MARVOKE-966901 format. One record per residue: residue number from 1; x, y, z of N, C-alpha, C in turn. Coordinates in nm, 2 decimals, always signed. Layout:
# residues N
resi:n_c1:n_c2:n_c3:ca_c1:ca_c2:ca_c3:c_c1:c_c2:c_c3
NUM:X:Y:Z:X:Y:Z:X:Y:Z
...
***
This chain:
# residues 248
resi:n_c1:n_c2:n_c3:ca_c1:ca_c2:ca_c3:c_c1:c_c2:c_c3
1:+9.73:+0.16:+10.95:+9.75:+0.02:+11.00:+9.82:-0.06:+10.91
2:+9.91:-0.15:+10.95:+10.00:-0.26:+10.86:+9.90:-0.38:+10.81
3:+9.97:-0.43:+10.71:+9.88:-0.50:+10.64:+9.86:-0.63:+10.72
4:+9.96:-0.68:+10.79:+9.92:-0.79:+10.91:+9.96:-0.76:+11.04
5:+9.87:-0.67:+11.11:+9.88:-0.64:+11.22:+9.90:-0.73:+11.33
6:+9.94:-0.68:+11.41:+9.94:-0.79:+11.57:+9.84:-0.75:+11.65
7:+9.81:-0.83:+11.75:+9.69:-0.82:+11.84:+9.70:-0.67:+11.92
8:+9.84:-0.64:+11.98:+9.84:-0.50:+12.02:+9.82:-0.38:+11.96
9:+9.84:-0.39:+11.81:+9.83:-0.28:+11.73:+9.73:-0.26:+11.67
10:+9.64:-0.40:+11.68:+9.48:-0.37:+11.65:+9.42:-0.30:+11.77
11:+9.45:-0.37:+11.90:+9.38:-0.29:+12.02:+9.41:-0.16:+12.03
12:+9.54:-0.09:+12.01:+9.58:+0.04:+12.01:+9.50:+0.11:+11.89
13:+9.46:+0.06:+11.79:+9.40:+0.13:+11.68:+9.28:+0.15:+11.70
14:+9.19:+0.02:+11.77:+9.06:+0.04:+11.82:+9.05:+0.18:+11.92
15:+9.16:+0.16:+12.02:+9.14:+0.26:+12.13:+9.13:+0.40:+12.07
16:+9.25:+0.44:+11.99:+9.25:+0.55:+11.91:+9.12:+0.57:+11.83
17:+9.07:+0.51:+11.77:+8.94:+0.53:+11.73:+8.81:+0.57:+11.79
18:+8.83:+0.49:+11.91:+8.71:+0.52:+12.01:+8.75:+0.67:+12.08
19:+8.87:+0.71:+12.09:+8.89:+0.83:+12.13:+8.87:+0.96:+12.05
20:+8.89:+0.92:+11.92:+8.86:+1.05:+11.81:+8.70:+1.07:+11.82
21:+8.63:+0.93:+11.82:+8.48:+0.92:+11.81:+8.44:+1.02:+11.92
22:+8.49:+1.00:+12.06:+8.43:+1.06:+12.18:+8.47:+1.20:+12.16
23:+8.61:+1.24:+12.13:+8.63:+1.40:+12.12:+8.53:+1.47:+12.00
24:+8.50:+1.40:+11.92:+8.41:+1.47:+11.82:+8.28:+1.48:+11.88
25:+8.23:+1.38:+11.95:+8.09:+1.40:+12.00:+8.10:+1.50:+12.16
26:+8.21:+1.50:+12.21:+8.21:+1.64:+12.30:+8.20:+1.76:+12.25
27:+8.27:+1.78:+12.13:+8.24:+1.92:+12.05:+8.12:+1.91:+12.04
28:+8.05:+1.82:+11.98:+7.90:+1.86:+11.93:+7.84:+1.89:+12.07
29:+7.84:+1.84:+12.18:+7.74:+1.83:+12.28:+7.77:+1.97:+12.34
30:+7.89:+2.06:+12.32:+7.94:+2.15:+12.38:+7.92:+2.28:+12.32
31:+7.85:+2.29:+12.19:+7.81:+2.41:+12.13:+7.69:+2.41:+12.09
32:+7.62:+2.55:+12.04:+7.47:+2.58:+12.04:+7.44:+2.50:+11.93
33:+7.27:+2.50:+11.90:+7.24:+2.43:+11.75:+7.30:+2.51:+11.65
34:+7.28:+2.64:+11.69:+7.34:+2.73:+11.55:+7.46:+2.73:+11.52
35:+7.56:+2.66:+11.59:+7.68:+2.65:+11.60:+7.73:+2.51:+11.54
36:+7.63:+2.41:+11.60:+7.64:+2.27:+11.53:+7.62:+2.24:+11.39
37:+7.54:+2.34:+11.32:+7.52:+2.31:+11.18:+7.63:+2.36:+11.11
38:+7.72:+2.43:+11.14:+7.86:+2.49:+11.11:+7.95:+2.32:+11.08
39:+7.97:+2.26:+11.18:+8.03:+2.14:+11.20:+7.99:+2.00:+11.18
40:+7.86:+1.99:+11.11:+7.79:+1.85:+11.16:+7.86:+1.78:+11.03
41:+7.87:+1.84:+10.91:+7.93:+1.77:+10.81:+8.09:+1.73:+10.82
42:+8.16:+1.77:+10.95:+8.30:+1.74:+11.00:+8.31:+1.63:+11.02
43:+8.41:+1.53:+10.94:+8.44:+1.38:+10.96:+8.51:+1.37:+11.10
44:+8.62:+1.44:+11.13:+8.70:+1.42:+11.25:+8.67:+1.54:+11.36
45:+8.71:+1.51:+11.45:+8.74:+1.59:+11.57:+8.81:+1.74:+11.51
46:+8.94:+1.71:+11.48:+9.02:+1.83:+11.43:+8.95:+1.91:+11.33
47:+8.89:+1.85:+11.23:+8.83:+1.91:+11.14:+8.73:+2.02:+11.18
48:+8.63:+1.96:+11.28:+8.53:+2.03:+11.35:+8.62:+2.14:+11.46
49:+8.72:+2.09:+11.48:+8.78:+2.20:+11.59:+8.81:+2.34:+11.49
50:+8.88:+2.30:+11.38:+8.94:+2.40:+11.30:+8.84:+2.48:+11.24
51:+8.71:+2.42:+11.21:+8.63:+2.51:+11.17:+8.58:+2.62:+11.27
52:+8.55:+2.57:+11.40:+8.49:+2.64:+11.50:+8.62:+2.75:+11.54
53:+8.72:+2.74:+11.52:+8.87:+2.80:+11.54:+8.87:+2.91:+11.43
54:+8.85:+2.90:+11.30:+8.82:+2.99:+11.22:+8.69:+3.11:+11.20
55:+8.61:+3.00:+11.26:+8.45:+3.07:+11.28:+8.45:+3.19:+11.39
56:+8.52:+3.16:+11.51:+8.50:+3.22:+11.62:+8.65:+3.33:+11.63
57:+8.77:+3.28:+11.58:+8.89:+3.34:+11.61:+8.94:+3.39:+11.48
58:+8.89:+3.37:+11.37:+8.93:+3.39:+11.22:+9.06:+3.33:+11.20
59:+9.13:+3.34:+11.10:+9.26:+3.30:+11.05:+9.39:+3.37:+11.12
60:+9.50:+3.33:+11.08:+9.60:+3.39:+11.17:+9.62:+3.53:+11.17
61:+9.58:+3.58:+11.05:+9.60:+3.73:+11.04:+9.48:+3.82:+11.11
62:+9.37:+3.77:+11.11:+9.25:+3.80:+11.20:+9.28:+3.81:+11.34
63:+9.35:+3.68:+11.39:+9.39:+3.69:+11.54:+9.48:+3.79:+11.53
64:+9.60:+3.82:+11.46:+9.71:+3.91:+11.50:+9.65:+4.04:+11.53
65:+9.51:+4.07:+11.41:+9.46:+4.21:+11.44:+9.39:+4.21:+11.58
66:+9.33:+4.12:+11.62:+9.25:+4.13:+11.74:+9.34:+4.13:+11.85
67:+9.48:+4.07:+11.85:+9.57:+4.09:+11.96:+9.63:+4.26:+11.97
68:+9.63:+4.30:+11.85:+9.67:+4.42:+11.84:+9.57:+4.52:+11.88
69:+9.42:+4.49:+11.84:+9.37:+4.58:+11.91:+9.34:+4.57:+12.07
70:+9.35:+4.45:+12.11:+9.34:+4.42:+12.26:+9.45:+4.51:+12.32
71:+9.57:+4.48:+12.27:+9.69:+4.54:+12.32:+9.68:+4.70:+12.32
72:+9.62:+4.75:+12.21:+9.60:+4.91:+12.19:+9.47:+4.94:+12.35
73:+9.38:+4.85:+12.34:+9.29:+4.89:+12.44:+9.36:+4.87:+12.59
74:+9.48:+4.78:+12.59:+9.52:+4.78:+12.73:+9.60:+4.89:+12.75
75:+9.67:+4.95:+12.68:+9.78:+5.05:+12.66:+9.71:+5.19:+12.70
76:+9.59:+5.19:+12.66:+9.49:+5.30:+12.69:+9.40:+5.32:+12.76
77:+9.40:+5.18:+12.86:+9.31:+5.20:+13.02:+9.39:+5.27:+13.12
78:+9.30:+5.38:+13.18:+9.33:+5.45:+13.26:+9.24:+5.44:+13.38
79:+9.29:+5.44:+13.51:+9.19:+5.44:+13.61:+9.10:+5.60:+13.64
80:+8.96:+5.58:+13.62:+8.88:+5.70:+13.63:+8.89:+5.75:+13.80
81:+8.88:+5.87:+13.82:+8.90:+5.94:+13.93:+8.77:+5.88:+14.02
82:+8.64:+5.84:+13.98:+8.56:+5.79:+14.06:+8.55:+5.64:+14.08
83:+8.66:+5.60:+14.03:+8.65:+5.44:+14.03:+8.73:+5.36:+14.13
84:+8.66:+5.27:+14.18:+8.73:+5.18:+14.28:+8.88:+5.06:+14.25
85:+8.95:+5.05:+14.33:+9.07:+4.97:+14.29:+9.01:+4.84:+14.22
86:+8.88:+4.77:+14.27:+8.82:+4.67:+14.22:+8.77:+4.66:+14.09
87:+8.71:+4.78:+14.08:+8.64:+4.79:+13.97:+8.75:+4.85:+13.84
88:+8.85:+4.88:+13.89:+8.97:+4.93:+13.75:+9.04:+4.79:+13.72
89:+9.06:+4.71:+13.85:+9.12:+4.57:+13.80:+9.02:+4.48:+13.75
90:+8.91:+4.50:+13.78:+8.83:+4.40:+13.69:+8.79:+4.45:+13.55
91:+8.83:+4.57:+13.52:+8.81:+4.64:+13.38:+8.94:+4.58:+13.31
92:+9.04:+4.60:+13.37:+9.19:+4.55:+13.30:+9.21:+4.40:+13.28
93:+9.16:+4.34:+13.40:+9.19:+4.18:+13.39:+9.08:+4.12:+13.28
94:+8.97:+4.18:+13.26:+8.89:+4.16:+13.12:+8.96:+4.17:+12.99
95:+9.03:+4.25:+12.97:+9.13:+4.30:+12.85:+9.23:+4.18:+12.87
96:+9.29:+4.17:+12.99:+9.43:+4.09:+13.00:+9.38:+3.94:+12.93
97:+9.27:+3.91:+13.01:+9.23:+3.77:+13.00:+9.17:+3.72:+12.86
98:+9.16:+3.82:+12.80:+9.11:+3.79:+12.66:+9.23:+3.76:+12.56
99:+9.35:+3.79:+12.59:+9.46:+3.80:+12.52:+9.51:+3.64:+12.50
100:+9.52:+3.55:+12.62:+9.60:+3.45:+12.59:+9.47:+3.34:+12.48
101:+9.35:+3.38:+12.49:+9.25:+3.31:+12.41:+9.30:+3.33:+12.24
102:+9.36:+3.41:+12.21:+9.40:+3.43:+12.10:+9.57:+3.36:+12.09
103:+9.61:+3.27:+12.16:+9.73:+3.22:+12.16:+9.87:+3.32:+12.18
104:+9.83:+3.43:+12.25:+9.95:+3.50:+12.32:+9.96:+3.51:+12.44
105:+10.03:+3.61:+12.51:+10.06:+3.59:+12.65:+10.09:+3.73:+12.67
106:+10.04:+3.79:+12.79:+10.09:+3.89:+12.87:+10.16:+3.89:+13.00
107:+10.27:+3.89:+13.04:+10.33:+3.86:+13.14:+10.29:+3.93:+13.27
108:+10.28:+3.87:+13.38:+10.21:+3.93:+13.51:+10.28:+4.07:+13.52
109:+10.43:+4.07:+13.50:+10.53:+4.19:+13.51:+10.47:+4.31:+13.45
110:+10.42:+4.25:+13.32:+10.36:+4.38:+13.24:+10.24:+4.43:+13.28
111:+10.16:+4.34:+13.35:+10.06:+4.42:+13.39:+10.08:+4.51:+13.53
112:+10.14:+4.44:+13.59:+10.19:+4.53:+13.71:+10.22:+4.67:+13.68
113:+10.32:+4.68:+13.57:+10.39:+4.80:+13.54:+10.27:+4.89:+13.48
114:+10.18:+4.82:+13.43:+10.08:+4.92:+13.35:+9.97:+4.97:+13.46
115:+9.96:+4.89:+13.57:+9.87:+4.94:+13.69:+9.94:+5.05:+13.74
116:+10.08:+5.03:+13.79:+10.16:+5.15:+13.84:+10.13:+5.30:+13.76
117:+10.17:+5.26:+13.63:+10.14:+5.40:+13.57:+10.02:+5.45:+13.53
118:+9.92:+5.40:+13.57:+9.79:+5.43:+13.52:+9.70:+5.47:+13.64
119:+9.71:+5.49:+13.77:+9.68:+5.53:+13.88:+9.64:+5.67:+13.88
120:+9.57:+5.72:+13.93:+9.52:+5.86:+13.99:+9.65:+5.90:+14.08
121:+9.65:+6.02:+14.09:+9.75:+6.10:+14.17:+9.75:+6.06:+14.32
122:+9.62:+6.01:+14.37:+9.60:+6.00:+14.50:+9.68:+5.87:+14.56
123:+9.72:+5.80:+14.47:+9.79:+5.66:+14.50:+9.94:+5.67:+14.50
124:+9.99:+5.81:+14.46:+10.16:+5.82:+14.45:+10.22:+5.80:+14.60
125:+10.15:+5.80:+14.69:+10.22:+5.80:+14.85:+10.24:+5.62:+14.84
126:+10.14:+5.56:+14.79:+10.13:+5.41:+14.82:+10.24:+5.36:+14.75
127:+10.25:+5.40:+14.60:+10.33:+5.37:+14.51:+10.49:+5.38:+14.55
128:+10.49:+5.47:+14.61:+10.64:+5.51:+14.66:+10.68:+5.43:+14.77
129:+10.58:+5.41:+14.86:+10.62:+5.32:+14.98:+10.63:+5.16:+14.93
130:+10.57:+5.13:+14.83:+10.60:+4.99:+14.76:+10.73:+5.00:+14.71
131:+10.79:+5.09:+14.66:+10.89:+5.10:+14.58:+11.02:+5.08:+14.70
132:+10.97:+5.16:+14.80:+11.10:+5.16:+14.93:+11.11:+5.01:+14.97
133:+10.98:+4.94:+15.00:+10.96:+4.83:+15.07:+10.96:+4.70:+14.99
134:+10.93:+4.71:+14.89:+10.96:+4.55:+14.80:+11.00:+4.59:+14.65
135:+11.02:+4.48:+14.60:+11.08:+4.48:+14.46:+11.00:+4.46:+14.37
136:+10.92:+4.55:+14.29:+10.81:+4.59:+14.21:+10.79:+4.48:+14.08
137:+10.94:+4.46:+14.06:+10.96:+4.35:+13.96:+10.89:+4.20:+14.01
138:+10.88:+4.16:+14.15:+10.87:+4.04:+14.18:+10.70:+4.06:+14.23
139:+10.65:+4.15:+14.27:+10.53:+4.16:+14.35:+10.39:+4.11:+14.24
140:+10.31:+4.04:+14.27:+10.23:+3.96:+14.19:+10.07:+4.08:+14.20
141:+10.03:+4.04:+14.07:+9.90:+4.12:+14.06:+9.81:+4.14:+14.18
142:+9.79:+3.99:+14.26:+9.70:+4.00:+14.34:+9.74:+4.07:+14.47
143:+9.88:+4.08:+14.49:+9.96:+4.15:+14.61:+9.93:+4.30:+14.61
144:+9.95:+4.32:+14.46:+9.94:+4.46:+14.44:+9.80:+4.52:+14.47
145:+9.69:+4.45:+14.41:+9.57:+4.49:+14.44:+9.50:+4.51:+14.57
146:+9.55:+4.40:+14.67:+9.54:+4.40:+14.82:+9.60:+4.54:+14.86
147:+9.74:+4.54:+14.81:+9.78:+4.66:+14.86:+9.73:+4.81:+14.89
148:+9.69:+4.82:+14.72:+9.61:+4.94:+14.70:+9.45:+4.95:+14.76
149:+9.40:+4.83:+14.74:+9.28:+4.83:+14.84:+9.28:+4.88:+14.97
150:+9.39:+4.81:+15.04:+9.40:+4.85:+15.18:+9.40:+5.02:+15.19
151:+9.49:+5.08:+15.12:+9.49:+5.23:+15.11:+9.37:+5.29:+15.08
152:+9.29:+5.24:+14.98:+9.18:+5.30:+14.93:+9.05:+5.30:+15.07
153:+9.07:+5.18:+15.14:+8.97:+5.17:+15.26:+9.00:+5.29:+15.35
154:+9.16:+5.29:+15.39:+9.16:+5.36:+15.48:+9.15:+5.55:+15.44
155:+9.16:+5.56:+15.33:+9.11:+5.69:+15.29:+8.99:+5.70:+15.29
156:+8.89:+5.62:+15.24:+8.75:+5.65:+15.26:+8.70:+5.63:+15.39
157:+8.76:+5.58:+15.49:+8.74:+5.58:+15.63:+8.79:+5.72:+15.67
158:+8.86:+5.78:+15.63:+8.91:+5.94:+15.67:+8.79:+6.02:+15.64
159:+8.74:+5.99:+15.53:+8.66:+6.09:+15.45:+8.52:+6.07:+15.49
160:+8.49:+5.95:+15.55:+8.34:+5.90:+15.58:+8.28:+6.03:+15.66
161:+8.32:+6.08:+15.78:+8.26:+6.21:+15.86:+8.23:+6.32:+15.76
162:+8.30:+6.36:+15.71:+8.28:+6.50:+15.62:+8.22:+6.45:+15.52
163:+8.20:+6.34:+15.44:+8.11:+6.31:+15.36:+7.97:+6.27:+15.38
164:+7.98:+6.24:+15.50:+7.81:+6.20:+15.54:+7.79:+6.35:+15.60
165:+7.82:+6.42:+15.66:+7.77:+6.58:+15.69:+7.73:+6.63:+15.56
166:+7.84:+6.62:+15.46:+7.81:+6.68:+15.32:+7.68:+6.64:+15.28
167:+7.65:+6.52:+15.28:+7.52:+6.44:+15.21:+7.38:+6.48:+15.30
168:+7.41:+6.47:+15.46:+7.29:+6.53:+15.50:+7.26:+6.65:+15.48
169:+7.35:+6.77:+15.47:+7.33:+6.87:+15.44:+7.26:+6.91:+15.29
170:+7.30:+6.81:+15.20:+7.24:+6.84:+15.08:+7.10:+6.79:+15.07
171:+7.06:+6.68:+15.15:+6.94:+6.60:+15.17:+6.85:+6.71:+15.23
172:+6.88:+6.78:+15.34:+6.81:+6.90:+15.40:+6.79:+6.99:+15.30
173:+6.87:+7.03:+15.21:+6.86:+7.16:+15.14:+6.76:+7.15:+15.04
174:+6.76:+7.01:+14.95:+6.71:+6.98:+14.83:+6.56:+6.90:+14.89
175:+6.50:+6.92:+14.99:+6.40:+6.84:+15.00:+6.26:+6.93:+14.98
176:+6.20:+6.85:+14.87:+6.07:+6.90:+14.81:+5.95:+6.85:+14.88
177:+5.81:+6.90:+14.85:+5.68:+6.85:+14.90:+5.67:+6.70:+14.82
178:+5.58:+6.65:+14.88:+5.55:+6.50:+14.83:+5.50:+6.50:+14.69
179:+5.61:+6.42:+14.60:+5.55:+6.40:+14.47:+5.41:+6.34:+14.45
180:+5.34:+6.38:+14.36:+5.18:+6.34:+14.39:+5.20:+6.21:+14.29
181:+5.33:+6.16:+14.22:+5.33:+6.04:+14.10:+5.41:+5.94:+14.19
182:+5.53:+5.96:+14.24:+5.59:+5.84:+14.33:+5.60:+5.87:+14.48
183:+5.53:+5.98:+14.56:+5.52:+5.97:+14.69:+5.66:+6.03:+14.76
184:+5.79:+6.06:+14.68:+5.90:+6.08:+14.72:+5.92:+6.24:+14.74
185:+6.02:+6.28:+14.81:+6.04:+6.42:+14.83:+6.18:+6.46:+14.79
186:+6.25:+6.39:+14.69:+6.39:+6.41:+14.66:+6.37:+6.49:+14.53
187:+6.27:+6.53:+14.49:+6.24:+6.59:+14.37:+6.15:+6.68:+14.31
188:+6.07:+6.79:+14.22:+5.95:+6.82:+14.23:+5.90:+6.73:+14.14
189:+5.74:+6.75:+14.15:+5.68:+6.67:+14.06:+5.69:+6.67:+13.92
190:+5.74:+6.78:+13.87:+5.75:+6.79:+13.72:+5.89:+6.72:+13.67
191:+5.96:+6.68:+13.76:+6.08:+6.60:+13.72:+6.07:+6.47:+13.74
192:+5.97:+6.41:+13.78:+5.93:+6.28:+13.82:+5.94:+6.19:+13.71
193:+6.03:+6.07:+13.74:+6.02:+5.97:+13.60:+5.90:+5.92:+13.59
194:+5.81:+5.88:+13.67:+5.69:+5.82:+13.67:+5.55:+5.90:+13.62
195:+5.58:+6.04:+13.60:+5.47:+6.12:+13.55:+5.41:+6.06:+13.41
196:+5.27:+6.03:+13.43:+5.21:+5.99:+13.31:+5.23:+6.03:+13.15
197:+5.28:+6.16:+13.15:+5.31:+6.22:+13.01:+5.44:+6.19:+12.95
198:+5.51:+6.13:+13.05:+5.68:+6.11:+12.99:+5.68:+5.98:+12.90
199:+5.77:+5.99:+12.78:+5.77:+5.88:+12.71:+5.93:+5.80:+12.70
200:+5.93:+5.68:+12.72:+6.07:+5.60:+12.76:+6.11:+5.63:+12.60
201:+6.24:+5.63:+12.59:+6.31:+5.62:+12.45:+6.35:+5.50:+12.42
202:+6.34:+5.39:+12.50:+6.39:+5.26:+12.49:+6.27:+5.18:+12.44
203:+6.14:+5.18:+12.50:+6.03:+5.10:+12.45:+5.94:+5.20:+12.41
204:+5.92:+5.29:+12.40:+5.83:+5.41:+12.34:+5.69:+5.43:+12.43
205:+5.74:+5.37:+12.56:+5.59:+5.35:+12.62:+5.61:+5.48:+12.73
206:+5.44:+5.52:+12.74:+5.45:+5.62:+12.84:+5.43:+5.60:+12.99
207:+5.47:+5.69:+13.09:+5.48:+5.64:+13.26:+5.60:+5.63:+13.30
208:+5.72:+5.62:+13.22:+5.84:+5.58:+13.28:+5.97:+5.67:+13.18
209:+6.09:+5.65:+13.26:+6.19:+5.70:+13.13:+6.30:+5.60:+13.11
210:+6.38:+5.59:+13.04:+6.46:+5.48:+12.96:+6.55:+5.45:+13.09
211:+6.60:+5.51:+13.18:+6.66:+5.49:+13.29:+6.61:+5.37:+13.40
212:+6.49:+5.38:+13.40:+6.41:+5.29:+13.46:+6.34:+5.19:+13.39
213:+6.36:+5.16:+13.26:+6.25:+5.10:+13.15:+6.28:+4.94:+13.17
214:+6.19:+4.85:+13.26:+6.21:+4.72:+13.28:+6.22:+4.64:+13.17
215:+6.19:+4.68:+13.05:+6.21:+4.63:+12.93:+6.36:+4.61:+12.88
216:+6.42:+4.73:+12.88:+6.52:+4.76:+12.86:+6.62:+4.68:+12.95
217:+6.63:+4.65:+13.08:+6.69:+4.60:+13.18:+6.66:+4.46:+13.16
218:+6.56:+4.40:+13.11:+6.56:+4.26:+13.07:+6.64:+4.21:+12.94
219:+6.64:+4.30:+12.83:+6.72:+4.27:+12.72:+6.86:+4.26:+12.74
220:+6.89:+4.36:+12.83:+7.06:+4.38:+12.88:+7.07:+4.26:+12.94
221:+7.00:+4.21:+13.06:+7.03:+4.08:+13.10:+7.03:+3.95:+13.03
222:+6.93:+3.95:+12.91:+6.94:+3.83:+12.82:+7.03:+3.83:+12.75
223:+7.12:+3.96:+12.71:+7.25:+3.96:+12.62:+7.34:+3.93:+12.70
224:+7.35:+3.96:+12.82:+7.45:+3.93:+12.90:+7.47:+3.79:+12.93
225:+7.36:+3.72:+12.94:+7.37:+3.55:+12.97:+7.39:+3.51:+12.85
226:+7.35:+3.56:+12.73:+7.39:+3.47:+12.62:+7.54:+3.49:+12.58
227:+7.61:+3.64:+12.61:+7.75:+3.61:+12.61:+7.81:+3.53:+12.69
228:+7.79:+3.51:+12.79:+7.86:+3.43:+12.90:+7.83:+3.29:+12.88
229:+7.70:+3.24:+12.80:+7.70:+3.11:+12.77:+7.78:+3.08:+12.66
230:+7.79:+3.17:+12.56:+7.92:+3.16:+12.44:+8.03:+3.16:+12.48
231:+8.06:+3.22:+12.60:+8.19:+3.22:+12.66:+8.23:+3.06:+12.71
232:+8.13:+3.03:+12.77:+8.15:+2.93:+12.86:+8.18:+2.78:+12.77
233:+8.07:+2.78:+12.65:+8.08:+2.68:+12.55:+8.22:+2.67:+12.49
234:+8.28:+2.81:+12.46:+8.40:+2.80:+12.39:+8.51:+2.75:+12.47
235:+8.50:+2.78:+12.61:+8.61:+2.74:+12.70:+8.60:+2.58:+12.69
236:+8.49:+2.51:+12.72:+8.48:+2.40:+12.73:+8.56:+2.32:+12.60
237:+8.50:+2.37:+12.46:+8.54:+2.35:+12.35:+8.71:+2.37:+12.33
238:+8.74:+2.45:+12.37:+8.90:+2.50:+12.43:+8.97:+2.36:+12.49
239:+8.94:+2.33:+12.61:+8.95:+2.24:+12.69:+8.96:+2.10:+12.60
240:+8.87:+2.05:+12.56:+8.88:+1.90:+12.48:+8.98:+1.93:+12.35
241:+8.98:+2.07:+12.31:+9.09:+2.05:+12.19:+9.23:+2.05:+12.25
242:+9.23:+2.09:+12.35:+9.38:+2.09:+12.43:+9.41:+1.93:+12.44
243:+9.28:+1.84:+12.49:+9.32:+1.71:+12.52:+9.35:+1.66:+12.37
244:+9.28:+1.69:+12.25:+9.31:+1.62:+12.13:+9.44:+1.65:+12.10
245:+9.49:+1.77:+12.10:+9.61:+1.81:+12.06:+9.71:+1.71:+12.13
246:+9.71:+1.70:+12.24:+9.81:+1.63:+12.35:+9.81:+1.49:+12.29
247:+9.69:+1.42:+12.27:+9.68:+1.30:+12.25:+9.74:+1.25:+12.09
248:+9.72:+1.34:+11.99:+9.76:+1.30:+11.89:+9.89:+1.36:+11.85
***
C-alpha cells in the first residue's frame, strides 16, 4: 500500500483483505478436523492451500509418478467377458477422471480410441458399422457408450429365451431336499453358509461365512463413505483454490 493512499486504494485494499480472510475461512470449513490441524498455523489462504496440495497430491515429482501410474492403469484396462458396457465405462472413467486432478489432461479422442481397441470380439461388428457410418475421430464418449449399449441390449434379448431355458433346466437338476439350517433347496445341508459349525474368516464368529458377514459389509460401507467424503471435501477445496488463483 502507498504511503499516502487515496480513498479508492484504501477501499480496494480493505476488499482484498476481506476476500483473503474469507478464502481462508472457506478452506478451514471444507476440511476434516484431522486435516485442519495441518493448516491451523498457516497465515494466508495460499499457504493453507499449498500445504493441502503437498499433503494430498505431493510435490511435482510425486504428481508425475501418480500420472504415470494412472496412465499405465488406463493402458492396461480391458473389458472382461462377463462385464457390461456400463460397468466397463464406469471402471474406465474412474481412472480417466482422476488424471485432471493431477493437473494433466486426457483428450476424449484418446479415451474413444482406448475403448475401441479394448472391447471383446463380440463388438467387432458394431465397431465396423460405426467405422462405415461415422467419423470415429469426432464421436463423443457418450455417443459411443450409447451405441454399444444398444447393441448389447439387442444381443441379450436374442439370448434371453435360451438362457431362461438353461437356467430352468439347471434349477430342476440341482434341486435338493430342504436344508435344515436355511430352509432352502438350492444346496445340501452340509454346504449351507448358516450351519452352526462354520467359522467366518472375517470376524471369526460361528454361524456364517465371510461372503455373508454383516460386520464385513458394514466396514466396507463405512470405508466407502469415508473415501467419498474425502474426495468431496477435496473437490470443494479445489473450487475455492481456483477462485483464489483467478482473483490474485
